[in-house]
C-alpha positions in Angstrom: -15.6 15.0 62.5 -15.4 11.3 61.5 -13.9 10.3 57.9 -16.7 9.3 55.4 -15.8 5.6 54.2 -17.7 4.2 51.3 -17.2 0.1 51.1 -18.7 -1.4 47.7 -19.4 -5.0 47.3 -19.9 -5.5 43.7 -21.1 -9.1 43.7 -24.1 -9.3 41.5 -26.4 -10.5 44.6 -25.1 -8.1 46.8 -24.7 -10.1 50.1 -27.3 -12.6 49.5 -24.9 -15.4 48.6 -23.2 -16.9 51.8 -19.5 -17.4 51.5 -16.1 -15.8 52.2 -16.3 -12.8 50.1 -19.5 -11.6 52.0 -17.8 -12.5 55.3 -14.9 -10.1 54.2 -17.4 -7.3 53.4 -19.5 -7.5 56.8 -16.5 -8.1 58.9 -15.0 -5.0 57.2 -18.1 -3.0 58.4 -17.6 -4.5 62.0 -14.0 -3.4 62.0 -14.7 0.1 61.0 -17.9 0.8 62.7 -17.6 3.7 65.3 -14.4 4.9 64.0 -15.7 6.2 60.7 -19.2 7.4 58.9 -19.7 4.2 57.1 -21.8 3.8 53.8 -22.2 0.5 51.7 -23.1 0.4 48.0 -24.4 -2.8 46.7 -26.0 -3.8 43.3 -29.0 -5.7 45.2 -30.3 -5.1 48.7 -31.8 -8.3 49.6 -33.0 -10.1 52.7 -29.7 -9.9 54.4 -29.5 -6.2 54.5 -33.1 -5.8 55.1 -32.7 -7.6 58.4 -29.3 -7.2 59.8 -29.7 -9.8 62.3 -29.5 -12.3 59.6 -26.0 -11.0 58.9 -25.2 -11.4 62.7 -26.5 -14.8 62.9 -24.7 -16.1 59.7 -21.3 -14.4 60.4 -21.0 -13.8 64.0 -21.0 -10.0 63.7 -22.7 -7.5 65.9 -23.8 -4.9 63.5 -26.7 -2.5 64.2 -28.6 -0.7 61.5 -27.1 2.7 62.9 -23.6 1.3 62.3 -23.9 2.0 58.4 -26.1 3.2 55.8 -26.8 1.5 52.5 -26.5 4.2 49.7 -28.8 4.6 46.9 -26.6 4.7 43.9 -28.2 7.2 41.7 -29.8 5.5 38.5 -29.1 2.2 39.2 -32.7 0.9 40.1 -33.9 2.1 36.7 -30.7 0.5 34.8 -30.3 -2.8 36.6 -33.0 -4.6 34.8 -31.7 -3.6 31.5 -28.2 -4.9 32.1 -28.8 -7.7 34.6 -28.7 -10.1 31.6 -24.9 -9.6 31.1 -22.2 -9.8 34.0 -20.1 -7.5 31.9 -22.6 -4.8 31.4 -23.7 -5.3 35.1 -20.3 -4.7 36.4 -19.2 -1.7 34.4 -22.4 0.3 34.5 -22.8 0.1 38.1 -19.1 0.9 38.6 -19.7 3.9 36.6 -22.7 5.1 38.5 -20.7 4.6 41.8 -17.7 6.6 40.4 -19.9 9.5 40.2 -20.6 9.4 43.8 -17.0 8.4 45.0 -15.8 12.0 45.2 -18.2 12.5 48.4 -16.0 10.0 50.5 -12.7 10.4 52.3 -11.8 6.7 51.6 -13.3 4.1 49.1 -12.9 0.4 49.6 -13.9 -2.5 47.4 -14.6 -5.7 49.1 -15.1 -7.5 46.0 -12.3 -7.5 43.6 -11.2 -4.7 41.1 -13.1 -1.3 41.2 -12.0 1.9 39.6 -13.2 4.7 42.0 -11.6 7.3 39.5 -8.8 10.0 40.6 -8.8 9.0 44.0 -6.1 6.1 44.0 -4.2 7.4 47.2 -7.6 6.9 49.2 -8.7 3.5 48.0 -8.1 -0.1 49.2 -9.3 -3.1 47.1 -9.9 -6.5 48.5 -9.1 -8.8 45.6 -10.4 -12.4 45.8 -9.4 -13.1 42.2 -8.3 -10.4 39.7 -11.7 -11.1 37.6 -11.8 -7.9 35.8 -8.4 -8.3 34.3 -8.7 -11.7 33.4 -11.8 -11.2 31.5 -10.9 -8.0 29.8 -7.6 -8.1 28.7 -8.3 -7.9 25.1 -10.9 -7.5 22.3 -14.4 -6.2 22.6 -14.7 -6.2 26.4 -11.4 -4.6 26.7 -12.7 -1.5 24.3 -16.0 -1.6 26.2 -14.6 -1.3 29.7 -12.5 1.7 28.6 -15.9 3.2 27.0 -17.3 3.0 30.5 -14.2 4.9 31.9 -12.3 1.8 33.4 -8.7 2.6 33.4 -6.3 -0.6 34.5 -3.5 1.9 35.1 -5.7 3.7 37.7 -6.6 0.7 39.7 -2.9 -0.6 39.4 -2.2 2.3 41.6 -4.5 1.2 44.3 -3.5 -0.6 47.3 -4.7 -4.1 47.3 -5.3 -6.7 50.0 -6.1 -10.4 49.3 -7.1 -13.7 50.9 -4.0 -15.8 50.5 -0.1 -15.4 49.5 -1.1 -17.8 46.4 -3.8 -15.2 45.3 -1.3 -12.5 45.9 1.1 -13.9 43.5 -1.7 -14.2 40.8 -2.9 -10.5 41.2 1.0 -9.5 40.7 0.8 -11.3 37.3 -2.2 -8.9 36.4 -1.3 -5.7 38.3 2.6 -5.7 38.5 3.0 -2.4 40.2 0.6 -2.8 43.1 1.2 -3.2 46.6 -0.7 -6.5 47.6 -0.8 -7.4 51.3 -2.4 -10.8 52.4 -5.1 -10.2 54.9 -6.7 -13.5 55.6 -10.5 -13.6 55.6 -12.6 -13.7 59.1 -13.0 -17.3 60.1 -15.8 -17.3 62.7 -15.5 -18.8 66.1 -16.9 -21.9 66.9 -18.7 -23.4 70.1 -16.2 -25.1 72.3 -16.8 -28.9 72.8 -15.7 -31.1 75.4 -15.8 -34.3 73.2 -12.4 -35.6 72.4 -11.1 -35.9 68.9 -11.3 -39.9 69.1 -14.9 -39.6 70.5 -15.9 -38.2 67.0 -17.2 -40.1 64.5 -14.5 -41.8 62.0 -16.1 -39.9 59.1 -15.4 -37.2 56.4 -17.0 -33.9 56.0 -17.4 -31.8 52.8 -18.8 -28.2 53.3 -19.4 -25.8 50.5 -21.7 -24.9 47.6 -23.1 -27.7 45.4 -21.4 -26.5 42.3 -19.4 -28.6 39.6 -16.0 -26.4 40.6 -16.0 -28.0 44.1 -15.5 -31.5 42.4 -17.5 -33.2 45.1 -17.6 -36.5 42.9 -13.8 -36.6 43.2 -14.3 -36.6 47.1 -16.7 -39.4 46.8 -14.2 -41.5 44.5 -11.4 -41.1 47.2 -13.8 -42.3 50.1 -15.1 -45.2 48.1 -11.5 -46.4 47.2 -10.8 -46.3 51.0 -13.9 -48.1 51.6 -13.0 -50.7 49.1 -9.8 -51.3 51.0 -11.8 -52.3 54.3 -12.3 -49.0 56.2 -15.4 -48.3 57.4 -15.7 -44.5 56.8 -18.5 -42.2 55.6 -19.1 -38.8 53.7 -21.3 -36.1 55.0 -22.0 -33.5 52.2 -23.2 -29.9 53.6 -23.9 -26.9 51.5 -26.6 -25.0 49.4 -27.3 -25.9 46.0 -25.9 -23.5 43.3 -26.2 -25.6 40.3 -29.3 -28.0 39.9 -28.1 -30.4 37.4 -24.8 -30.9 39.3 -26.7 -31.1 42.7 -29.0 -34.1 41.3 -26.0 -35.9 40.0 -24.5 -35.7 43.5 -27.8 -36.5 44.9 -28.2 -39.7 42.7 -24.8 -40.9 43.7 -25.7 -40.4 47.6 -29.0 -42.4 46.9 -26.9 -45.2 45.6 -24.5 -45.2 48.4 -25.9 -45.6 52.1 -22.4 -44.3 53.4 -23.1 -40.8 51.9 -25.2 -38.3 53.7 -26.5 -35.2 52.0 -27.5 -32.6 54.5 -28.1 -29.2 52.5 -27.9 -25.9 53.7 -27.5 -25.6 57.5 -27.4 -22.6 60.4 -24.1 -21.6 61.9 -25.1 -23.5 65.1 -25.9 -26.8 63.1 -22.6 -26.7 61.2 -20.6 -26.1 64.4 -22.2 -29.4 65.7 -21.8 -31.3 62.5 -18.1 -30.2 62.3 -17.3 -31.4 65.9 -19.1 -34.8 65.2 -16.6 -35.7 62.5 -12.8 -36.5 62.7 -12.1 -35.3 59.2 -12.8 -33.0 56.5 -12.0 -33.3 52.7 -11.9 -30.8 49.8 -11.7 -31.5 45.8 -11.5 -28.0 44.6 -8.3 -27.2 42.5 -6.6 -24.0 43.4 -8.9 -22.7 45.9 -8.2 -19.1 46.4 -8.6 -19.4 50.2 -11.4 -21.7 51.4 -13.0 -20.2 54.4 -15.0 -23.3 55.1 -11.9 -25.3 55.3 -10.5 -22.8 57.9 -13.7 -23.1 59.8 -13.6 -26.8 59.8 -10.0 -26.6 61.2 -11.2 -24.2 63.8 -13.8 -26.9 64.8 -10.8 -29.5 65.3 -11.3 -31.3 61.9 -8.3 -32.7 60.1 -8.8 -31.7 56.5 -7.4 -33.1 53.5 -6.9 -30.8 50.5 -5.6 -31.0 46.9 -2.1 -29.7 46.0 -2.9 -26.1 44.8 -4.0 -22.6 45.8 -4.5 -20.7 49.0 -5.9 -23.7 50.9 -2.4 -24.9 51.4 -1.8 -22.1 53.6 -4.8 -23.2 55.7 -3.8 -26.9 56.4 0.1 -26.1 56.0 0.9 -29.8 56.4 2.2 -32.0 53.6 0.5 -35.0 55.3 -2.9 -33.6 54.4 -2.2 -32.4 50.9 -2.5 -34.6 47.9 -1.7 -34.6 44.4 -4.3 -37.2 43.0 -6.9 -39.8 43.9 -4.0 -42.4 44.8 -1.9 -40.0 46.7 -5.2 -39.0 48.8 -6.0 -42.6 49.5 -2.6 -43.4 50.3 -2.2 -40.5 52.8 -5.6 -40.8 54.2 -5.0 -44.4 55.1 -1.7 -43.5 57.0 -3.6 -41.1 59.2 -6.7 -43.7 59.5 -4.1 -46.5 60.8 -2.5 -44.4 63.3 -4.7 -42.9 66.3 -1.7 -40.9 67.9 -1.0 -39.2 64.6 -4.9 -38.4 64.3 -4.5 -36.8 67.9 -1.4 -34.9 66.8 -2.6 -33.4 63.5 -5.9 -32.6 65.4 -3.8 -30.5 68.1 -1.7 -29.1 65.2 -4.8 -27.7 63.2 -6.4 -26.2 66.2 -3.1 -24.0 66.8 -2.7 -23.2 63.1 -6.4 -22.0 62.7 -5.9 -19.0 65.3 -4.2 -17.3 62.3 -7.6 -16.9 60.7 -9.7 -15.7 63.5 -12.1 -12.7 63.1 -10.1 -10.7 65.5 -6.8 -11.0 63.5 -8.9 -9.8 60.4 -10.4 -6.8 62.2 -7.0 -5.7 63.5 -5.5 -6.1 59.9 -8.5 -4.0 58.3 -8.3 -1.2 60.9 -4.4 -1.0 60.4 -4.7 -0.6 56.6 -7.3 2.0 56.7 -5.2 3.8 59.1 -2.4 3.7 57.0 -4.0 5.5 54.1 
């Protein structure tokens, strides 16, 4: 008889947002299908789970409806409208209701940060993107209320953790000092192989990610503008869904005032592959990115990506020539690369080799290994 495994993805919108956390969840299902009786619990069952072909198209999985079932969390459909206004209430009420059903499973896995499954710590795995719960409930009213809902940090501290980078693992250990934390890099989808050589690509930069303030897209624009002011004919393409309307309007106004900036919006996987392989370079502005799955995707397509000095993204590029401390440092390092085509070719070959570490096949192998261990 197959072991019963419950995967919980407690992101407020379930799998509706497209990103690294969701990729971790769906590839977990892909890794464990067939070997286990799989169930999935989410706070919101949207279009992705109503039509699994959307998941496969977006993430490159090969899931079928019979590979897992989406469970009905008892009482949640009634309570959710009452608590949806508060992230805190939404999180802890959903956790409480899932906990009541967790005893029905042999193994319980959280694919989205900390989750207290109750007294089953020897049979629980947690994939932590960031220790969000302990970061927001360490003291005061929230701490007291989380205890009222039955959340016990000391119990969670006994679970086995996985995370997206060595940098994030160190952050987790600051919050959960006795926890076993293993770095399991997120699954980065394969890209279509192109016969186009690196130097045949456009001499432009690409930003990929949600259009949201923490991505600091305006900083990327400032860097490219400074390079243009020094006489280099380079442009910037911005690709990604809008998460914050006001910020998106601000970036759009800047783009409209500068013809060298192109805003594309959301695209399909195939479209993104094509766009990546048209550009030589990528750029990121986010400080202390926990991992940055789109950066790894750009690298797998052969882009040479420049990133700020901080976070798990340093493990992706793994080259000081592509890591900048501030705007002036970014401009200097990028110009060094622009001026040397042989260096560009070397970096292109190097990022293709480095990106193999982040393949979906490697992720599947590690997830199977971790579940088998417990």
